[in-house]
CHARMM-style PDB file with segment names, atoms N, HN, CA, C and O in Angstrom:
ATOM      1  N   MET     1       0.836  -1.173   0.000  1.00  0.00      PROA
ATOM      2  CA  MET     1       0.000   0.000   0.000  1.00  0.00      PROA
ATOM      3  C   MET     1       0.888   1.246   0.000  1.00  0.00      PROA
ATOM      4  O   MET     1       1.886   1.310   0.718  1.00  0.00      PROA
ATOM      5  N   LEU     2       0.510   2.234  -0.817  1.00  0.00      PROA
ATOM      6  HN  LEU     2      -0.300   2.182  -1.400  1.00  0.00      PROA
ATOM      7  CA  LEU     2       1.268   3.475  -0.900  1.00  0.00      PROA
ATOM      8  C   LEU     2       0.916   4.412   0.241  1.00  0.00      PROA
ATOM      9  O   LEU     2      -0.211   4.388   0.735  1.00  0.00      PROA
ATOM     10  N   PRO     3       1.857   5.232   0.666  1.00  0.00      PROA
ATOM     11  CA  PRO     3       1.523   6.274   1.637  1.00  0.00      PROA
ATOM     12  C   PRO     3       0.444   7.205   1.074  1.00  0.00      PROA
ATOM     13  O   PRO     3       0.203   7.216  -0.133  1.00  0.00      PROA
ATOM     14  N   ALA     4      -0.201   7.980   1.941  1.00  0.00      PROA
ATOM     15  HN  ALA     4      -0.006   7.971   2.921  1.00  0.00      PROA
ATOM     16  CA  ALA     4      -1.352   8.798   1.551  1.00  0.00      PROA
ATOM     17  C   ALA     4      -1.076   9.689   0.335  1.00  0.00      PROA
ATOM     18  O   ALA     4      -1.861   9.674  -0.613  1.00  0.00      PROA
ATOM     19  N   TYR     5      -0.019  10.439   0.332  1.00  0.00      PROA
ATOM     20  HN  TYR     5       0.619  10.451   1.102  1.00  0.00      PROA
ATOM     21  CA  TYR     5       0.311  11.292  -0.809  1.00  0.00      PROA
ATOM     22  C   TYR     5       1.728  10.973  -1.233  1.00  0.00      PROA
ATOM     23  O   TYR     5       2.686  11.345  -0.555  1.00  0.00      PROA
ATOM     24  N   SER     6       1.861  10.286  -2.354  1.00  0.00      PROA
ATOM     25  HN  SER     6       1.082   9.984  -2.905  1.00  0.00      PROA
ATOM     26  CA  SER     6       3.183   9.852  -2.783  1.00  0.00      PROA
ATOM     27  C   SER     6       3.279   9.785  -4.304  1.00  0.00      PROA
ATOM     28  O   SER     6       3.468   8.697  -4.847  1.00  0.00      PROA
ATOM     29  N   PRO     7       3.155  10.905  -5.009  1.00  0.00      PROA
ATOM     30  CA  PRO     7       3.208  10.862  -6.465  1.00  0.00      PROA
ATOM     31  C   PRO     7       4.532  10.321  -6.994  1.00  0.00      PROA
ATOM     32  O   PRO     7       4.569   9.726  -8.071  1.00  0.00      PROA
ATOM     33  N   GLU     8       5.615  10.520  -6.251  1.00  0.00      PROA
ATOM     34  HN  GLU     8       5.585  11.004  -5.376  1.00  0.00      PROA
ATOM     35  CA  GLU     8       6.905  10.016  -6.712  1.00  0.00      PROA
ATOM     36  C   GLU     8       6.963   8.492  -6.724  1.00  0.00      PROA
ATOM     37  O   GLU     8       7.856   7.914  -7.343  1.00  0.00      PROA
ATOM     38  N   LEU     9       6.035   7.845  -6.057  1.00  0.00      PROA
ATOM     39  HN  LEU     9       5.310   8.315  -5.554  1.00  0.00      PROA
ATOM     40  CA  LEU     9       6.002   6.381  -6.021  1.00  0.00      PROA
ATOM     41  C   LEU     9       5.038   5.801  -7.051  1.00  0.00      PROA
ATOM     42  O   LEU     9       4.979   4.583  -7.222  1.00  0.00      PROA
ATOM     43  N   ASN    10       4.294   6.644  -7.729  1.00  0.00      PROA
ATOM     44  HN  ASN    10       4.342   7.633  -7.590  1.00  0.00      PROA
ATOM     45  CA  ASN    10       3.331   6.193  -8.726  1.00  0.00      PROA
ATOM     46  C   ASN    10       4.052   6.096 -10.074  1.00  0.00      PROA
ATOM     47  O   ASN    10       4.560   7.106 -10.561  1.00  0.00      PROA
ATOM     48  N   PRO    11       4.111   4.916 -10.684  1.00  0.00      PROA
ATOM     49  CA  PRO    11       4.853   4.752 -11.941  1.00  0.00      PROA
ATOM     50  C   PRO    11       4.401   5.693 -13.053  1.00  0.00      PROA
ATOM     51  O   PRO    11       5.227   6.106 -13.867  1.00  0.00      PROA
ATOM     52  N   ILE    12       3.122   6.043 -13.116  1.00  0.00      PROA
ATOM     53  HN  ILE    12       2.450   5.707 -12.456  1.00  0.00      PROA
ATOM     54  CA  ILE    12       2.659   6.919 -14.198  1.00  0.00      PROA
ATOM     55  C   ILE    12       3.261   8.308 -14.072  1.00  0.00      PROA
ATOM     56  O   ILE    12       3.407   9.007 -15.075  1.00  0.00      PROA
ATOM     57  N   GLU    13       3.614   8.722 -12.861  1.00  0.00      PROA
ATOM     58  HN  GLU    13       3.496   8.154 -12.047  1.00  0.00      PROA
ATOM     59  CA  GLU    13       4.231  10.036 -12.686  1.00  0.00      PROA
ATOM     60  C   GLU    13       5.594  10.106 -13.372  1.00  0.00      PROA
ATOM     61  O   GLU    13       5.951  11.148 -13.923  1.00  0.00      PROA
ATOM     62  N   LYS    14       6.351   9.026 -13.347  1.00  0.00      PROA
ATOM     63  HN  LYS    14       6.061   8.180 -12.900  1.00  0.00      PROA
ATOM     64  CA  LYS    14       7.641   8.988 -14.044  1.00  0.00      PROA
ATOM     65  C   LYS    14       7.429   9.132 -15.543  1.00  0.00      PROA
ATOM     66  O   LYS    14       8.154   9.859 -16.222  1.00  0.00      PROA
ATOM     67  N   PHE    15       6.439   8.436 -16.037  1.00  0.00      PROA
ATOM     68  HN  PHE    15       5.850   7.845 -15.485  1.00  0.00      PROA
ATOM     69  CA  PHE    15       6.123   8.476 -17.462  1.00  0.00      PROA
ATOM     70  C   PHE    15       5.660   9.879 -17.861  1.00  0.00      PROA
ATOM     71  O   PHE    15       6.105  10.416 -18.875  1.00  0.00      PROA
ATOM     72  N   TRP    16       4.768  10.471 -17.062  1.00  0.00      PROA
ATOM     73  HN  TRP    16       4.407  10.035 -16.238  1.00  0.00      PROA
ATOM     74  CA  TRP    16       4.260  11.799 -17.365  1.00  0.00      PROA
ATOM     75  C   TRP    16       5.386  12.837 -17.377  1.00  0.00      PROA
ATOM     76  O   TRP    16       5.359  13.764 -18.187  1.00  0.00      PROA
ATOM     77  N   ASP    17       6.368  12.695 -16.494  1.00  0.00      PROA
ATOM     78  HN  ASP    17       6.391  11.942 -15.836  1.00  0.00      PROA
ATOM     79  CA  ASP    17       7.519  13.600 -16.495  1.00  0.00      PROA
ATOM     80  C   ASP    17       8.241  13.570 -17.842  1.00  0.00      PROA
ATOM     81  O   ASP    17       8.675  14.607 -18.343  1.00  0.00      PROA
ATOM     82  N   LEU    18       8.365  12.384 -18.420  1.00  0.00      PROA
ATOM     83  HN  LEU    18       8.012  11.542 -18.014  1.00  0.00      PROA
ATOM     84  CA  LEU    18       9.035  12.267 -19.718  1.00  0.00      PROA
ATOM     85  C   LEU    18       8.242  12.965 -20.821  1.00  0.00      PROA
ATOM     86  O   LEU    18       8.827  13.614 -21.688  1.00  0.00      PROA
ATOM     87  N   ILE    19       6.928  12.837 -20.795  1.00  0.00      PROA
ATOM     88  HN  ILE    19       6.452  12.310 -20.091  1.00  0.00      PROA
ATOM     89  CA  ILE    19       6.087  13.497 -21.796  1.00  0.00      PROA
ATOM     90  C   ILE    19       6.144  15.014 -21.608  1.00  0.00      PROA
ATOM     91  O   ILE    19       6.226  15.758 -22.585  1.00  0.00      PROA
ATOM     92  N   GLN    20       6.102  15.464 -20.381  1.00  0.00      PROA
ATOM     93  HN  GLN    20       6.035  14.859 -19.587  1.00  0.00      PROA
ATOM     94  CA  GLN    20       6.139  16.901 -20.113  1.00  0.00      PROA
ATOM     95  C   GLN    20       7.443  17.543 -20.583  1.00  0.00      PROA
ATOM     96  O   GLN    20       7.457  18.725 -20.925  1.00  0.00      PROA
ATOM     97  N   ASP    21       8.522  16.793 -20.605  1.00  0.00      PROA
ATOM     98  HN  ASP    21       8.511  15.832 -20.327  1.00  0.00      PROA
ATOM     99  CA  ASP    21       9.789  17.331 -21.105  1.00  0.00      PROA
ATOM    100  C   ASP    21       9.642  17.837 -22.538  1.00  0.00      PROA
ATOM    101  O   ASP    21      10.339  18.768 -22.941  1.00  0.00      PROA
ATOM    102  N   HSD    22       8.739  17.228 -23.307  1.00  0.00      PROA
ATOM    103  HN  HSD    22       8.173  16.471 -22.979  1.00  0.00      PROA
ATOM    104  CA  HSD    22       8.556  17.590 -24.713  1.00  0.00      PROA
ATOM    105  C   HSD    22       7.360  18.507 -24.956  1.00  0.00      PROA
ATOM    106  O   HSD    22       7.209  19.042 -26.054  1.00  0.00      PROA
ATOM    107  N   THR    23       6.519  18.692 -23.963  1.00  0.00      PROA
ATOM    108  HN  THR    23       6.641  18.257 -23.070  1.00  0.00      PROA
ATOM    109  CA  THR    23       5.284  19.450 -24.205  1.00  0.00      PROA
ATOM    110  C   THR    23       5.135  20.703 -23.343  1.00  0.00      PROA
ATOM    111  O   THR    23       4.420  21.627 -23.729  1.00  0.00      PROA
ATOM    112  N   ALA    24       5.783  20.751 -22.207  1.00  0.00      PROA
ATOM    113  HN  ALA    24       6.364  20.001 -21.894  1.00  0.00      PROA
ATOM    114  CA  ALA    24       5.601  21.877 -21.286  1.00  0.00      PROA
ATOM    115  C   ALA    24       6.239  23.154 -21.835  1.00  0.00      PROA
ATOM    116  O   ALA    24       7.193  23.111 -22.612  1.00  0.00      PROA
ATOM    117  N   ASN    25       5.692  24.272 -21.413  1.00  0.00      PROA
ATOM    118  HN  ASN    25       4.917  24.307 -20.782  1.00  0.00      PROA
ATOM    119  CA  ASN    25       6.225  25.596 -21.752  1.00  0.00      PROA
ATOM    120  C   ASN    25       6.260  25.865 -23.254  1.00  0.00      PROA
ATOM    121  O   ASN    25       7.152  26.558 -23.743  1.00  0.00      PROA
ATOM    122  N   ASN    26       5.312  25.328 -23.966  1.00  0.00      PROA
ATOM    123  HN  ASN    26       4.588  24.764 -23.568  1.00  0.00      PROA
ATOM    124  CA  ASN    26       5.159  25.592 -25.393  1.00  0.00      PROA
ATOM    125  C   ASN    26       3.764  26.128 -25.640  1.00  0.00      PROA
ATOM    126  O   ASN    26       2.812  25.772 -24.945  1.00  0.00      PROA
ATOM    127  N   LEU    27       3.658  26.979 -26.627  1.00  0.00      PROA
ATOM    128  HN  LEU    27       4.431  27.268 -27.191  1.00  0.00      PROA
ATOM    129  CA  LEU    27       2.351  27.468 -27.048  1.00  0.00      PROA
ATOM    130  C   LEU    27       1.942  26.669 -28.276  1.00  0.00      PROA
ATOM    131  O   LEU    27       2.543  26.802 -29.342  1.00  0.00      PROA
ATOM    132  N   TRP    28       0.926  25.846 -28.123  1.00  0.00      PROA
ATOM    133  HN  TRP    28       0.437  25.738 -27.257  1.00  0.00      PROA
ATOM    134  CA  TRP    28       0.486  24.970 -29.210  1.00  0.00      PROA
ATOM    135  C   TRP    28      -0.614  25.666 -30.003  1.00  0.00      PROA
ATOM    136  O   TRP    28      -1.519  26.260 -29.417  1.00  0.00      PROA
ATOM    137  N   PRO    29      -0.543  25.598 -31.334  1.00  0.00      PROA
ATOM    138  CA  PRO    29      -1.552  26.278 -32.154  1.00  0.00      PROA
ATOM    139  C   PRO    29      -2.959  25.698 -31.974  1.00  0.00      PROA
ATOM    140  O   PRO    29      -3.958  26.381 -32.199  1.00  0.00      PROA
ATOM    141  N   SER    30      -3.019  24.428 -31.566  1.00  0.00      PROA
ATOM    142  HN  SER    30      -2.208  23.872 -31.384  1.00  0.00      PROA
ATOM    143  CA  SER    30      -4.319  23.795 -31.339  1.00  0.00      PROA
ATOM    144  C   SER    30      -4.124  22.575 -30.445  1.00  0.00      PROA
ATOM    145  O   SER    30      -3.013  22.066 -30.293  1.00  0.00      PROA
ATOM    146  N   ILE    31      -5.209  22.127 -29.868  1.00  0.00      PROA
ATOM    147  HN  ILE    31      -6.111  22.541 -29.991  1.00  0.00      PROA
ATOM    148  CA  ILE    31      -5.152  20.921 -29.035  1.00  0.00      PROA
ATOM    149  C   ILE    31      -4.850  19.700 -29.905  1.00  0.00      PROA
ATOM    150  O   ILE    31      -4.262  18.727 -29.432  1.00  0.00      PROA
ATOM    151  N   GLU    32      -5.247  19.753 -31.157  1.00  0.00      PROA
ATOM    152  HN  GLU    32      -5.724  20.543 -31.542  1.00  0.00      PROA
ATOM    153  CA  GLU    32      -4.961  18.650 -32.080  1.00  0.00      PROA
ATOM    154  C   GLU    32      -3.449  18.513 -32.306  1.00  0.00      PROA
ATOM    155  O   GLU    32      -2.923  17.402 -32.377  1.00  0.00      PROA
ATOM    156  N   ARG    33      -2.763  19.652 -32.418  1.00  0.00      PROA
ATOM    157  HN  ARG    33      -3.191  20.554 -32.360  1.00  0.00      PROA
ATOM    158  CA  ARG    33      -1.305  19.606 -32.599  1.00  0.00      PROA
ATOM    159  C   ARG    33      -0.623  19.051 -31.353  1.00  0.00      PROA
ATOM    160  O   ARG    33       0.307  18.253 -31.462  1.00  0.00      PROA
ATOM    161  N   LEU    34      -1.066  19.458 -30.195  1.00  0.00      PROA
ATOM    162  HN  LEU    34      -1.822  20.107 -30.106  1.00  0.00      PROA
ATOM    163  CA  LEU    34      -0.527  18.907 -28.955  1.00  0.00      PROA
ATOM    164  C   LEU    34      -0.764  17.400 -28.909  1.00  0.00      PROA
ATOM    165  O   LEU    34       0.117  16.640 -28.509  1.00  0.00      PROA
ATOM    166  N   ASP    35      -1.938  16.981 -29.314  1.00  0.00      PROA
ATOM    167  HN  ASP    35      -2.654  17.599 -29.640  1.00  0.00      PROA
ATOM    168  CA  ASP    35      -2.265  15.553 -29.392  1.00  0.00      PROA
ATOM    169  C   ASP    35      -1.286  14.814 -30.295  1.00  0.00      PROA
ATOM    170  O   ASP    35      -0.834  13.718 -29.963  1.00  0.00      PROA
ATOM    171  N   GLN    36      -0.962  15.407 -31.426  1.00  0.00      PROA
ATOM    172  HN  GLN    36      -1.329  16.297 -31.696  1.00  0.00      PROA
ATOM    173  CA  GLN    36      -0.039  14.778 -32.375  1.00  0.00      PROA
ATOM    174  C   GLN    36       1.364  14.635 -31.767  1.00  0.00      PROA
ATOM    175  O   GLN    36       2.018  13.606 -31.934  1.00  0.00      PROA
ATOM    176  N   VAL    37       1.805  15.655 -31.077  1.00  0.00      PROA
ATOM    177  HN  VAL    37       1.274  16.492 -30.942  1.00  0.00      PROA
ATOM    178  CA  VAL    37       3.137  15.629 -30.464  1.00  0.00      PROA
ATOM    179  C   VAL    37       3.203  14.566 -29.367  1.00  0.00      PROA
ATOM    180  O   VAL    37       4.165  13.802 -29.290  1.00  0.00      PROA
ATOM    181  N   VAL    38       2.175  14.523 -28.524  1.00  0.00      PROA
ATOM    182  HN  VAL    38       1.393  15.143 -28.586  1.00  0.00      PROA
ATOM    183  CA  VAL    38       2.141  13.519 -27.454  1.00  0.00      PROA
ATOM    184  C   VAL    38       2.101  12.117 -28.066  1.00  0.00      PROA
ATOM    185  O   VAL    38       2.819  11.224 -27.617  1.00  0.00      PROA
ATOM    186  N   ALA    39       1.269  11.924 -29.084  1.00  0.00      PROA
ATOM    187  HN  ALA    39       0.686  12.650 -29.449  1.00  0.00      PROA
ATOM    188  CA  ALA    39       1.170  10.611 -29.739  1.00  0.00      PROA
ATOM    189  C   ALA    39       2.510  10.192 -30.338  1.00  0.00      PROA
ATOM    190  O   ALA    39       2.882   9.020 -30.271  1.00  0.00      PROA
ATOM    191  N   ALA    40       3.231  11.138 -30.918  1.00  0.00      PROA
ATOM    192  HN  ALA    40       2.929  12.089 -30.972  1.00  0.00      PROA
ATOM    193  CA  ALA    40       4.538  10.819 -31.502  1.00  0.00      PROA
ATOM    194  C   ALA    40       5.509  10.317 -30.434  1.00  0.00      PROA
ATOM    195  O   ALA    40       6.278   9.387 -30.678  1.00  0.00      PROA
ATOM    196  N   HSD    41       5.474  10.927 -29.263  1.00  0.00      PROA
ATOM    197  HN  HSD    41       4.849  11.682 -29.065  1.00  0.00      PROA
ATOM    198  CA  HSD    41       6.363  10.482 -28.181  1.00  0.00      PROA
ATOM    199  C   HSD    41       5.887   9.163 -27.566  1.00  0.00      PROA
ATOM    200  O   HSD    41       6.697   8.393 -27.050  1.00  0.00      PROA
ATOM    201  N   LEU    42       4.606   8.907 -27.619  1.00  0.00      PROA
ATOM    202  HN  LEU    42       3.948   9.532 -28.038  1.00  0.00      PROA
ATOM    203  CA  LEU    42       4.083   7.656 -27.079  1.00  0.00      PROA
ATOM    204  C   LEU    42       4.374   6.458 -27.976  1.00  0.00      PROA
ATOM    205  O   LEU    42       4.448   5.327 -27.496  1.00  0.00      PROA
ATOM    206  N   GLU    43       4.539   6.697 -29.266  1.00  0.00      PROA
ATOM    207  HN  GLU    43       4.479   7.616 -29.656  1.00  0.00      PROA
ATOM    208  CA  GLU    43       4.774   5.589 -30.201  1.00  0.00      PROA
ATOM    209  C   GLU    43       5.971   4.743 -29.797  1.00  0.00      PROA
ATOM    210  O   GLU    43       5.921   3.516 -29.891  1.00  0.00      PROA
ATOM    211  N   ASP    44       7.046   5.383 -29.349  1.00  0.00      PROA
ATOM    212  HN  ASP    44       7.086   6.380 -29.273  1.00  0.00      PROA
ATOM    213  CA  ASP    44       8.231   4.631 -28.916  1.00  0.00      PROA
ATOM    214  C   ASP    44       7.899   3.708 -27.747  1.00  0.00      PROA
ATOM    215  O   ASP    44       8.404   2.588 -27.664  1.00  0.00      PROA
ATOM    216  N   TRP    45       7.047   4.189 -26.849  1.00  0.00      PROA
ATOM    217  HN  TRP    45       6.636   5.098 -26.916  1.00  0.00      PROA
ATOM    218  CA  TRP    45       6.670   3.395 -25.679  1.00  0.00      PROA
ATOM    219  C   TRP    45       5.727   2.271 -26.066  1.00  0.00      PROA
ATOM    220  O   TRP    45       5.808   1.177 -25.507  1.00  0.00      PROA
ATOM    221  N   TRP    46       4.833   2.522 -27.013  1.00  0.00      PROA
ATOM    222  HN  TRP    46       4.767   3.411 -27.467  1.00  0.00      PROA
ATOM    223  CA  TRP    46       3.906   1.481 -27.458  1.00  0.00      PROA
ATOM    224  C   TRP    46       4.652   0.344 -28.140  1.00  0.00      PROA
ATOM    225  O   TRP    46       4.256  -0.818 -28.038  1.00  0.00      PROA
ATOM    226  N   ALA    47       5.725   0.679 -28.831  1.00  0.00      PROA
ATOM    227  HN  ALA    47       6.047   1.622 -28.913  1.00  0.00      PROA
ATOM    228  CA  ALA    47       6.483  -0.315 -29.587  1.00  0.00      PROA
ATOM    229  C   ALA    47       7.308  -1.232 -28.687  1.00  0.00      PROA
ATOM    230  O   ALA    47       7.586  -2.370 -29.065  1.00  0.00      PROA
ATOM    231  N   ASP    48       7.696  -0.771 -27.534  1.00  0.00      PROA
ATOM    232  HN  ASP    48       7.471   0.153 -27.227  1.00  0.00      PROA
ATOM    233  CA  ASP    48       8.585  -1.558 -26.669  1.00  0.00      PROA
ATOM    234  C   ASP    48       8.015  -1.660 -25.255  1.00  0.00      PROA
ATOM    235  O   ASP    48       8.293  -0.818 -24.401  1.00  0.00      PROA
ATOM    236  N   LYS    49       7.226  -2.686 -25.022  1.00  0.00      PROA
ATOM    237  HN  LYS    49       7.000  -3.370 -25.716  1.00  0.00      PROA
ATOM    238  CA  LYS    49       6.577  -2.876 -23.718  1.00  0.00      PROA
ATOM    239  C   LYS    49       7.589  -3.113 -22.595  1.00  0.00      PROA
ATOM    240  O   LYS    49       7.330  -2.772 -21.440  1.00  0.00      PROA
ATOM    241  N   ARG    50       8.723  -3.688 -22.930  1.00  0.00      PROA
ATOM    242  HN  ARG    50       8.934  -3.964 -23.868  1.00  0.00      PROA
ATOM    243  CA  ARG    50       9.755  -3.900 -21.907  1.00  0.00      PROA
ATOM    244  C   ARG    50      10.276  -2.567 -21.366  1.00  0.00      PROA
ATOM    245  O   ARG    50      10.631  -2.460 -20.192  1.00  0.00      PROA
ATOM    246  N   ARG    51      10.317  -1.575 -22.215  1.00  0.00      PROA
ATOM    247  HN  ARG    51      10.029  -1.662 -23.169  1.00  0.00      PROA
ATOM    248  CA  ARG    51      10.751  -0.240 -21.791  1.00  0.00      PROA
ATOM    249  C   ARG    51       9.787   0.325 -20.756  1.00  0.00      PROA
ATOM    250  O   ARG    51      10.215   0.935 -19.776  1.00  0.00      PROA
ATOM    251  N   VAL    52       8.487   0.126 -20.967  1.00  0.00      PROA
ATOM    252  HN  VAL    52       8.139  -0.369 -21.763  1.00  0.00      PROA
ATOM    253  CA  VAL    52       7.475   0.579 -20.011  1.00  0.00      PROA
ATOM    254  C   VAL    52       7.629  -0.168 -18.701  1.00  0.00      PROA
ATOM    255  O   VAL    52       7.606   0.442 -17.633  1.00  0.00      PROA
ATOM    256  N   ASN    53       7.786  -1.474 -18.769  1.00  0.00      PROA
ATOM    257  HN  ASN    53       7.805  -1.970 -19.637  1.00  0.00      PROA
ATOM    258  CA  ASN    53       7.962  -2.273 -17.556  1.00  0.00      PROA
ATOM    259  C   ASN    53       9.194  -1.842 -16.775  1.00  0.00      PROA
ATOM    260  O   ASN    53       9.176  -1.813 -15.545  1.00  0.00      PROA
ATOM    261  N   LYS    54      10.254  -1.512 -17.485  1.00  0.00      PROA
ATOM    262  HN  LYS    54      10.268  -1.536 -18.484  1.00  0.00      PROA
ATOM    263  CA  LYS    54      11.479  -1.080 -16.822  1.00  0.00      PROA
ATOM    264  C   LYS    54      11.251   0.239 -16.089  1.00  0.00      PROA
ATOM    265  O   LYS    54      11.707   0.414 -14.959  1.00  0.00      PROA
ATOM    266  N   LEU    55      10.544   1.167 -16.737  1.00  0.00      PROA
ATOM    267  HN  LEU    55      10.173   1.025 -17.655  1.00  0.00      PROA
ATOM    268  CA  LEU    55      10.261   2.452 -16.107  1.00  0.00      PROA
ATOM    269  C   LEU    55       9.365   2.271 -14.891  1.00  0.00      PROA
ATOM    270  O   LEU    55       9.617   2.850 -13.835  1.00  0.00      PROA
ATOM    271  N   ALA    56       8.321   1.468 -15.041  1.00  0.00      PROA
ATOM    272  HN  ALA    56       8.115   0.997 -15.899  1.00  0.00      PROA
ATOM    273  CA  ALA    56       7.361   1.272 -13.956  1.00  0.00      PROA
ATOM    274  C   ALA    56       7.886   0.335 -12.887  1.00  0.00      PROA
ATOM    275  O   ALA    56       7.439   0.402 -11.742  1.00  0.00      PROA
ATOM    276  N   GLY    57       8.816  -0.531 -13.227  1.00  0.00      PROA
ATOM    277  HN  GLY    57       9.179  -0.586 -14.157  1.00  0.00      PROA
ATOM    278  CA  GLY    57       9.290  -1.529 -12.286  1.00  0.00      PROA
ATOM    279  C   GLY    57      10.365  -1.060 -11.341  1.00  0.00      PROA
ATOM    280  O   GLY    57      10.707  -1.766 -10.392  1.00  0.00      PROA
ATOM    281  N   ASN    58      10.901   0.108 -11.579  1.00  0.00      PROA
ATOM    282  HN  ASN    58      10.624   0.681 -12.350  1.00  0.00      PROA
ATOM    283  CA  ASN    58      11.969   0.611 -10.717  1.00  0.00      PROA
ATOM    284  C   ASN    58      11.395   1.270  -9.476  1.00  0.00      PROA
ATOM    285  O   ASN    58      10.234   1.680  -9.455  1.00  0.00      PROA
ATOM    286  N   GLY    59      12.205   1.366  -8.464  1.00  0.00      PROA
ATOM    287  HN  GLY    59      13.148   1.033  -8.482  1.00  0.00      PROA
ATOM    288  CA  GLY    59      11.826   2.135  -7.301  1.00  0.00      PROA
ATOM    289  C   GLY    59      11.091   1.353  -6.227  1.00  0.00      PROA
ATOM    290  O   GLY    59      11.346   0.170  -6.000  1.00  0.00      PROA
ATOM    291  N   TRP    60      10.169   2.051  -5.572  1.00  0.00      PROA
ATOM    292  HN  TRP    60       9.962   3.012  -5.756  1.00  0.00      PROA
ATOM    293  CA  TRP    60       9.498   1.575  -4.386  1.00  0.00      PROA
ATOM    294  C   TRP    60       8.750   0.251  -4.598  1.00  0.00      PROA
ATOM    295  O   TRP    60       8.850  -0.653  -3.768  1.00  0.00      PROA
ATOM    296  N   ALA    61       8.016   0.133  -5.682  1.00  0.00      PROA
ATOM    297  HN  ALA    61       7.935   0.867  -6.356  1.00  0.00      PROA
ATOM    298  CA  ALA    61       7.230  -1.078  -5.918  1.00  0.00      PROA
ATOM    299  C   ALA    61       8.119  -2.312  -5.988  1.00  0.00      PROA
ATOM    300  O   ALA    61       7.799  -3.343  -5.396  1.00  0.00      PROA
ATOM    301  N   ARG    62       9.212  -2.215  -6.696  1.00  0.00      PROA
ATOM    302  HN  ARG    62       9.471  -1.377  -7.177  1.00  0.00      PROA
ATOM    303  CA  ARG    62      10.120  -3.359  -6.817  1.00  0.00      PROA
ATOM    304  C   ARG    62      10.781  -3.656  -5.477  1.00  0.00      PROA
ATOM    305  O   ARG    62      10.884  -4.818  -5.086  1.00  0.00      PROA
ATOM    306  N   ALA    63      11.224  -2.639  -4.778  1.00  0.00      PROA
ATOM    307  HN  ALA    63      11.141  -1.694  -5.096  1.00  0.00      PROA
ATOM    308  CA  ALA    63      11.876  -2.828  -3.489  1.00  0.00      PROA
ATOM    309  C   ALA    63      10.927  -3.485  -2.477  1.00  0.00      PROA
ATOM    310  O   ALA    63      11.340  -4.365  -1.722  1.00  0.00      PROA
ATOM    311  N   SER    64       9.680  -3.067  -2.461  1.00  0.00      PROA
ATOM    312  HN  SER    64       9.344  -2.352  -3.075  1.00  0.00      PROA
ATOM    313  CA  SER    64       8.740  -3.654  -1.508  1.00  0.00      PROA
ATOM    314  C   SER    64       8.396  -5.088  -1.893  1.00  0.00      PROA
ATOM    315  O   SER    64       8.179  -5.926  -1.019  1.00  0.00      PROA
ATOM    316  N   ALA    65       8.344  -5.376  -3.179  1.00  0.00      PROA
ATOM    317  HN  ALA    65       8.520  -4.694  -3.889  1.00  0.00      PROA
ATOM    318  CA  ALA    65       8.060  -6.740  -3.618  1.00  0.00      PROA
ATOM    319  C   ALA    65       9.227  -7.673  -3.260  1.00  0.00      PROA
ATOM    320  O   ALA    65       9.002  -8.823  -2.881  1.00  0.00      PROA
ATOM    321  N   ASN    66      10.437  -7.201  -3.375  1.00  0.00      PROA
ATOM    322  HN  ASN    66      10.620  -6.268  -3.683  1.00  0.00      PROA
ATOM    323  CA  ASN    66      11.600  -8.003  -3.045  1.00  0.00      PROA
ATOM    324  C   ASN    66      11.772  -8.173  -1.534  1.00  0.00      PROA
ATOM    325  O   ASN    66      12.412  -9.125  -1.086  1.00  0.00      PROA
ATOM    326  N   ALA    67      11.218  -7.275  -0.767  1.00  0.00      PROA
ATOM    327  HN  ALA    67      10.698  -6.502  -1.132  1.00  0.00      PROA
ATOM    328  CA  ALA    67      11.356  -7.337   0.693  1.00  0.00      PROA
ATOM    329  C   ALA    67      10.497  -8.434   1.302  1.00  0.00      PROA
ATOM    330  O   ALA    67      10.791  -8.910   2.399  1.00  0.00      PROA
ATOM    331  N   SER    68       9.450  -8.838   0.616  1.00  0.00      PROA
ATOM    332  HN  SER    68       9.211  -8.451  -0.275  1.00  0.00      PROA
ATOM    333  CA  SER    68       8.556  -9.846   1.210  1.00  0.00      PROA
ATOM    334  C   SER    68       8.927 -11.256   0.869  1.00  0.00      PROA
ATOM    335  OT1 SER    68       8.258 -12.193   1.304  1.00  0.00      PROA
TER     336      SER     68
END
C-alpha cells in the first residue's frame, strides 16, 4: 500500500515527467497539434513494452516486492 500522498512512487508520474519534457512551456496552435506531439512520443513506448515495464518496475514497488 502506498503512503497517503506519494506521487513520486506512482509509476505513471515517471512516465508523465518524460512526456512533459517535450510538451511543457510551449504554445500549441491547437489541441490537435498537442495531441499529435504527445502521440509521436508515445509511439516509442507502445512499440517496446519492456521499456514501459522497466520504467514502472523501478523504485518503491520493486523494493517492496523483493522485501517480502
